[in-house]
N, C-alpha and C positions, 0 to 999 in steps of 0.2 A: 459455175459461179464466177462472176466478174473478178478480175484481178484486184481491183480496189476494195472489193468486199472481202476477198480472201485475206488481204493484208490488214484489215480493220482491227483496231485494238480491242474491240468487243466481239463476243460471239454472235454469229449471224447464221440462222437456219431458215431455209425455205421449205415450206410444207404445202403439199397439194393433197386434198382429200384425206387429211389426217396422217399422211405418210411423208417422211423426210425425203426431200429430193436432193438436197445438198446442204453442206455446212462448212464453215471455214475452220481453219486449224485452231483458232482461239476457242471456238465453241466446243470442239472435240476435247481440248485440254480441260476446259471448265467442267464438262459433263463426264470426264474420264471415260470416253468411248473412242473406238478406233474408226469404224466405218458405219455410221448410223444411217447412211442412205438406204432407203427401202424399208426401214423400221418404222413402226407407228411412233409418232411424236410422244405419246403418253408413256411409251416404254423407254424412250431415250432418256427422259428426265429421271433422276433418282426419286425414290419415294419420299414423300413429306407428309406431315400431319394434315395440312389443309388440302393437298392435292389440287392446287388451283389451275394447273395446266390442263387438266382433263375437261372441265366445264367450258373452257375457251373453244374447244374443238368438237363439242357435242352439238348435235343438231345439224341442220342442213347448211348453215353458214357459220363462218368463223367470227367469234366475238372480239371486238377491240378491247383489250384489257391489259392492265399493268399490275404487278404485285411483287412483293418481296417475301421470300419464305426461307425457313431453315430446313436444310436437307441433312438429317442425322447420319445417313449412310456414308456421306462424303465429308461430313462435318463442315458444311459451308452454308453461308447465306448467299442466295442468288437473287438478283434483280432481273425480272422478266417482263418484256413487253411483247404483246401479240398484235400485229398490224395486218388486217385483212387486205387483200389485193384482188384485182380482177381475175387473175389466173391462179395465183398462189398467195398464201399468207407468209409473212416474214416474222420470225421470232428472234428478238434481240435479247441476249443474256449476258449479264456481267457478274463477276464474283465481288460481292460487297462485304465479305467476311471481315476484312480488316477495318472497314469503316464502321460496321456494326459493333465490333469489339471495342473500338474507340468510344462509340456512343454509349455502350453499356458501361465501360469503365468510367466515363465522365458522369453518367447517371448514378453509378454506385458511389463514386466519391462525393457527388453532390448530396446524395441521401445520407452518407456517413457524416458529412459536415453538418447537415441540418440536424441529424440525430445527436451529434456531439454537442451542438449549441443548446439543444433542448435539455440534454443531460447536465451540461454545465450550469444552466439556470436552475435545474432541479436540485443539484448538489449545493448550489449557492443558497437556495431556499432551505435546504436541510441544515447547512451551517448557520444560517440566521436563526433557525429554531434552536440550535444548541446553545446559543448565547444565554437564553433564559433558563436552561435546564439546570437543576440543582442537585441531581443525583444520577447514579449510573442508570437506574431504571428509566428515568425521564429522558436521558440521552438516547438509549437504545430504542425506546418507544418512538421518539421523534424520527429517528432514522428509518425504522421499518414502516411507520405510517406514511411518511412522505414518499418513500420509494415504492412501497407495496401498492399504494392507491393511485400511483401515476399511470398514465396510459402507455408508458414506455415498457412496463414490466408486468408480468402475470401476478407475481406475489413476492413478498420478502419476509424472511423470518430472522429472529435474533436469538442467539444463545449465549449463555454465560459460561466462561471457562473456570473450572475449579482446579486450581494449580496442583494441590497436593494429591488429588485423585485423578488428575488428567481427564476429568469428565466434562461433558457438555450438558448444560441444563437449558431446556427450551424456555425462552422468555416470552415469546408471542409471535403471531403471524398476522400479516395484513395483506389484503388483496383477494385473489381468487385461487386458493390453494388446491382445490380439487382433490384428487386422490394422491397427488404427489407429496403433499406435506405429511399426511398420515404415514406414508412410506418412509419419509425422512425420520419421523419420530420413532418408528419401529426400528430403523437402522441404528439410531443413536442408542436405544435401549439394548440392542444386541452388540454394541461396540464395533459396528462395521465402519470401514474406512470410507466415509462419505467425503465429498469435496471440502465441506466445512471443517471436518476434523483434520484433514491434511493441511488446510490453511493455518489452523491453530498450531499444529506441530511444527510447520516450517516457518511460521510467522511471516508468511507471504501470501498474496492473493492466489487463489486457485481457479483457473478458468476451464470449463468444460464446454466445448462447442456443440457437441451432440450428446445430450443426456442419454438418449435411447440406444446409442451405438457404442459409447465409450465403455470398454470393459473394466475400467477403474471404478465405475459406478456400480454399486450392488444391484443385482438383477431385479429384485422387486421394485427398486426405485427407477430403473430403466423402463420397466413395463408400465409403471404408473405415469411416468413422464410422457411416454409414447401415447398413452390413452388420453392424457390431458392436452396434448399438443405442445408440451414444453420442450424447447430445443436446447437452450443453453443456460448455464448457471455461472455466476461469479461469486465465489466465497471470499469474503473480505474480513480479515482479522482486525480487531480493534487493539492497536499496539501502542504502548508508550515505553521507550527504552527496551528493557528485556521483559517487560510485563505484557501479557496478553490478557485483556479484560474480557474479551468475548469475540463473537463472530457474527457477520451478517451474510445470509444467503439470499442472493437476488436471482430470480428465475424469469426467463424471457421466452417468448414464442418464436424468436428468430435466432438462427445460428450466428448472424452478424451483429447481434445486439451490443457486443462489447468490443469495439475497435481499440487500437492501441491508445488513442487519445482518451477514450472513455475509461479504459482501465487505469490510465495514469491519473485521471480525475478521481476515480474511486480510491486509489491508493492514498491520495492526499486526504480524502474524507476519512479513511481508516486511521491515519496518523493523527489528524486533528481531533477525531472522536476519542482516541486513546488519551491524547493530551487533556481533553476536556474532562474525561472521567477522573484522571489523576488530579486535575485542578480542583474538582469538587471535593475530593477527599482532603486535599490540603486546606481548602476553604473551611470545611467542617472543623478541622483541627485548629485552625487559626482563631475561629470565632466561638469555639465551644467553651462553655463555662467549666465543664468537666472533661478531663482527658484521662486516657488509660495508659499507664506506664508499664511497659513489659520488658523484662530482662530475659534475653535468649542466650543459650549456650551454643557457641559455634563450633562445629566439628572440623575435621581435616579437609572438608570440601572447600573451606575458606583458605585462599592462598596466603592470607595474612597470618593465619594460625600456623601454617607450614613454615613461613618465613621466620616467625618468632621461635619456632622449635629448632630450625636449622641453625639460627644464629644465637640461640640461648639468650634471646633479648626480650625486653618488654617494649611494646609499641602502644602508645596512647594517642588516640585521634585528637588533634587540635582543632581541625576544621576542614571544610570541603568547599570547593568552588562548584557552582551550579552545574549539574550534569549536562553534557551535550552529546552529539553523535559519536564522539571519540571516546566517551567514558566519563568517569568521575575523577577529578583531581583532588587528592587528599594530602594533608600534612600531618605527620606523626612525630611525636617526641620519642626518641630512642633512649633506652636505659639498659645498661648491662652489656652493651656490644658497641663496636665501632660503627659509626654511621656509614662509612665506606663499605664495610662488609654487608650491611643491610641493603644498600643500594645495589651492590653486585648480585646479591641473592634475589632481589626483586626483579632485576632485569633477566634473570634466568628462568623465571616463572612465566608461562605463556599468557596468563590472564592479568599480569601486572607488568607495567612497562614505564619507560621514561623516568626511572628513578634518578634523583639528584640530591646532593647534599645542600641543605639550606644553611645550616651552620654545624660546626663540629667543635663542641666545647672541650672535650678530651676524648680519650680512647673508649670511653663507655657512655658518653652522653652526646646528644646532638638532635638535630631536627632534619627530617627528610621529606621530600615531595615525591608522590607516587601517583600514577594514573591507573585506575582500575577499570577493567572491562565490565560490560553490563551483566555478565554471568556471576560476578563476585557477589556473595550474600549481602555485603554492606551496601552495594549499589542497588541490589534488588529491593532492599528495604526502602531506600530513598525513592526509587521509581514507583513503589506501591503506596506512596503518600505518607510514609512514616517520617517523623522528625527524629533524627538521631541525637540523643542526649550525650551518651558516652559510648566509646568502643575501645576495648583494651584487649591486647593479644600478648600473653605472657608465657614464654617458654612452652608453647604448644597448647595453651588453653586460651579460649576466646570468649568474651562476653560482649553483648550488644544491648544497650538500653535505648529504647525508642518510646516516643509518645505517639499515640493513635487517637483518632476520634472515638467516642464511646460506642458507635455502631460499627466500628471496623471489625473485620473478620480476622481474629488473632490466629485461628487455626489455618486459614489460608496463607497468612504471612509466614507462619511456622513451616508450612509445607514448602514455601519458596526458599526459605533459608536453610532447610535441611539437606541431607545427602540422600541416603536410602530411605529415610523417613523424615517426619517433621522434626525441626529443631526443638530441643528441650526448652521448655519455659521454666526458668528458675524462679521468677517472681512476677506478680501481676497485681497492680493496685490502681484504683480510680482515685483521682484527686482533683480538687477544685482549683482552677487557676483564676486569679483575679487580674483584671486589666490593670496595667501599671503605666506610669508615665514613660518608663523605659520602652515598653512594648509599643506604645503609641508613637513614641519618637522614632523608633526603628522603622516602623511602618511608613512614617512620613518620609524618612530618608530613602527607603526603597522606592517610593513613588516618584521622588525627585530625580533619581539616577536612571540613566538609560541602562540597558542590559550590558552593553560593552563597558560603560563606565564602572558599573557595579563589579563586573568580573575583573577588570583591570585593578581596581582598588583593593578588592578582597585578595586577589592573588599576590599583589605587592605586599600587603600587610602580612599574610601568612608566610611569605617568602622572606620575611625580616628585612624588607627594603627600607622600612622606616626606623630600624634599630641603628644604634651607633656603637660599634662599627656595623655597617650593613651586612646582612647575610647574603644578599644577592644584589648585583648592580642592576641598573635600569635595563641594560642590554640583555642580561641573563633572564630577567623577568619577562621582557618583551619576547625573547626567543621561546620561552615556554608557552607563550600565548600565540605565537606565530605572527607577530606584528613587529614593526620597527620600533627602535627606541624612541624616536621622536613622536610616533603615534601614541606610545604608552604614556609619555610625559604629558601629551595633550589631554588624554583621558584622565590622568591623575590630577592635573591642574583643574580641569572642569569639575570633576567629582568633589575635590577638596573645597572648591568655592561653593558648590551646592550644599555640602555638609555644614560648612561654616554658616551659610545663609540660613539653613534649617535650624542650627543651634541657636543663633541669635534671635531668629523669629520666635523660637520656643520660649526664650527667656525675655521676650518683650522688648528686644532691642533690634530695630531694623535699620539702624544708621550705618549700613555698610557702604 
């Protein structure tokens, strides 16, 4: 072989009558062979699915051909060109594995991007449907129908979480469930650890890439999934605060159906659906003519019960600030103990924190501010749509009085508030509530204030910022909110002006 061909950057092989006459070093490296001269050309090339090299040398003459093939034995993509000549044919071969991998990566990313865009539109459609939903059933039905009947997924089913029994109740299924959904239902009845149950227990989405191969999936479900061609599942809990209202199981026919971006979008859907369910419960309570008032006895699983016992104190809830991701900020009147002792005790309890004295009237009376984690029974009641009327914790005894909508599940709430069993119901009564000017006025005020203004104003009020002398300075109130003093004063001035405007509008005087 000529020197210039021997030094060529691509593989070059000369073939006469189907037998290799010579090949350069590059060709030998690509084909992983030492001395191919004298061997049949079809034996020099590794085996491939298509076997395209063989037809080029079949027959009496060599065919002019070019092709790219994957050769699994050497894990390479090769580009091959066969050029006939008068005396011998020349085979040019190049390793294009890296190029093919780049192309496949680009194609995979393009497909994932297109799928993510479609899923984002689908989820936006689901969220649009949630706007008009007026109940938990309507919300979960909207989610499963939109997801289950889309061309992105095989089917979707929804389940309701029963807190006190840690059960899953099937709500419905949409799409083409095949044999997989009956296997899911049977696994639920047997208490098996299906992905949806783990998602509820962990309060986080659970992703299974290969249903038929993942040993965490019960065997009957793996077999049914394999038969139906179901590859992956994303189990999405519907969560608000510490409350898990239910779960959505979305099943797909591709292992790659749930990319990181898609999972993130679904997590947002789960959070917003949980918020929507909670909002429907609050809406029912707000507009109901009749409400159910329930008095619960709280046990030692409530940290406030333990604090009152440790300090031999009485704690009476004065008010709360709207819950956020950090918990619920509460203000308590302290009797029978020093407020400083109560704060020190609060800070020593894992689920209560950021205790501070609002005012200290004497050694046995004062007001304190406390932040409670989502696991605290008082916060659980708020997160489940209850309106807290009173909460008292006196020397190791606790009572919580809440208002619920008439169709609320008191048993479920008791289960969430209890420890080893449901919290004891001390009293329950239904009573009619009449719309009052005060309620309408308060609703009008809530509509006028932004969330930040409302939070700043309520926190300052409960922290005795408006008392004389002040219980907390502007800097102290701002610090508890994580903002600057100037920002706090800006929110207070804006909210006070809106409140005064609403007050004078209500009384027929708009001359501000």
